[in-house]
C-alpha positions, -999 to 999 in steps of 0.1 A, spaced: 205 110 -53 184 84 -37 150 67 -38 132 63 -5 101 45 8 85 44 42 52 28 52 39 55 76 13 31 89 -7 2 76 -39 -16 88 -76 -13 91 -73 19 111 -53 38 85 -28 35 56 -2 59 42 31 54 25 58 78 14 77 73 -19 103 99 -26 134 109 -45 156 140 -39 132 161 -60 98 145 -56 78 133 -26 46 113 -31 21 102 -4 2 70 -13 -32 72 5 -41 94 34 -58 72 59 -46 92 89 -54 128 99 -33 157 89 -15 160 122 -8 123 125 7 122 90 27 153 98 40 136 130 49 104 113 67 122 85 87 142 110 98 110 127 116 100 95 130 135 88 104 146 63 83 177 61 46 174 52 48 208 34 73 193 9 49 166 -4 43 171 -41 12 150 -46 -12 125 -30 -21 92 -48 -52 74 -38 -58 37 -43 -95 35 -35 -122 52 -14 -124 31 17 -121 52 49 -88 36 61 -72 51 29 -89 85 26 -99 96 61 -74 125 62 -76 134 25 -100 164 25 -81 183 52 -47 173 37 -58 184 3 -71 217 16 -40 225 37 -13 214 12 -30 225 -20 -12 198 -39 -27 176 -66 -46 145 -57 -42 117 -83 -71 92 -84 -95 76 -109 -127 93 -118 -149 66 -103 -130 68 -70 -133 106 -70 -170 103 -74 -173 84 -41 -154 110 -20 -170 137 2 -147 167 0 -167 188 23 -156 224 19 -124 214 3 -118 224 -34 -91 199 -42 -67 200 -71 -76 167 -88 -56 149 -114 -76 120 -128 -62 89 -144 -77 56 -156 -67 23 -140 -39 9 -161 -25 43 -170 11 54 -166 17 90 -155 46 111 -142 49 132 -111 82 151 -109 110 125 -116 89 95 -107 70 74 -132 39 58 -118 22 27 -131 -14 21 -119 -31 -12 -123 -64 -27 -112 -66 -50 -81 -96 -72 -71 -112 -55 -41 -147 -44 -31 -142 -8 -39 -156 11 -70 -123 12 -89 -94 0 -68 -58 3 -80 -23 -4 -68 9 13 -79 45 6 -91 70 35 -91 100 39 -113 128 62 -105 166 62 -111 165 27 -124 146 13 -94 111 -1 -92 90 0 -60 55 -16 -56 28 -8 -32 1 -35 -34 -26 -39 -7 -63 -45 -5 -68 -73 -29 -87 -106 -25 -64 -127 -46 -33 -125 -68 -44 -125 -105 -18 -130 -132 -20 -94 -142 -9 -82 -107 19 -108 -106 32 -94 -139 30 -58 -128 51 -64 -96 78 -84 -113 112 -68 -109 104 -47 -78 134 -37 -57 110 -29 -29 76 -46 -26 49 -36 -1 24 -65 -2 -7 -72 19 -7 -101 43 -40 -93 60 -52 -123 79 -47 -158 92 -76 -179 80 -80 -199 112 -79 -167 133 -105 -150 110 -129 -179 112 -130 -180 150 -125 -142 154 -149 -115 165 -162 -104 131 -198 -111 120 -200 -139 95 -209 -116 66 -177 -96 73 -157 -128 75 -171 -138 41 -162 -104 26 -126 -106 39 -121 -141 26 -137 -134 -8 -120 -127 -41 -126 -90 -36 -115 -90 1 -80 -92 15 -50 -115 10 -44 -141 37 -10 -152 50 -15 -185 31 -22 -167 -2 9 -146 2 29 -177 10 16 -194 -21 26 -164 -42 61 -163 -27 66 -200 -32 53 -203 -68 54 -169 -85 78 -145 -67 107 -135 -89 131 -131 -59 142 -97 -71 132 -76 -41 158 -64 -16 130 -54 8 97 -72 11 73 -54 34 42 -73 46 14 -47 52 -22 -42 62 -21 -69 89 -53 -73 107 -51 -65 144 -80 -89 152 -74 -117 127 -37 -120 124 -5 -121 144 28 -106 131 47 -138 138 22 -159 118 26 -136 88 63 -135 92 67 -173 96 44 -181 66 64 -158 44 98 -169 56 89 -206 50 79 -198 15 110 -178 8 133 -205 23 117 -229 -2 135 -209 -29 167 -206 -10 163 -168 -11 189 -152 11 190 -116 -2 153 -106 4 149 -88 37 115 -94 52 99 -65 72 64 -61 88 46 -28 86 28 -17 117 -4 3 123 8 26 151 42 37 139 61 42 107 85 16 93 121 25 89 130 47 60 143 24 32 168 42 11 185 32 -21 
């Protein structure tokens, strides 16, 4: 028996993560097309047909672009909040929808799922923590800052996928229009490297064996900046057991297995 997690891809062009046990396979977000998700799952030895459910964090395109086709072909339940569901265009798809309220705990197979609200400019954005076989895994992206409620939810994670979206200096001089820059920097935008560093230095409980930095901007960040900021914060606590990994947009991470 094992618990597995793989970030299939993360960034502004698409997001999807696999969380699985021997008996249950969950896809968190479907920001890539059906064939791309199928290809990335195959790279890690997984079969798209064996997915048991799809969980959606919010309605932005980079998290739901492939959802209608995926739901139609797989005919597996899609878990999302009612307000998020109301913003989706299913086209000709008649999905199997399982609705939950933000903050609710629900069970899929042998995995317990905690949902919780995050501050982002979507209609009802959530993040998830997963509990299986005594382990806790968190997938937390698309949030403008780290409120105390989120910090509490992610305490005790053995694996934590956490957004480290942008470098503030790169964003300020980058190619985005000013109104987009303001949106990204706002309290309902995205976490900066510095914000992640501050969290790791001040509030991180040092429990995670794997810390995955995700949703890095291709225009307003550089992997080494995100890595160095996080490592500096971790060194401040003399953490030597947390392995730091950066998720990529164009290929899946390794398959983390416990």
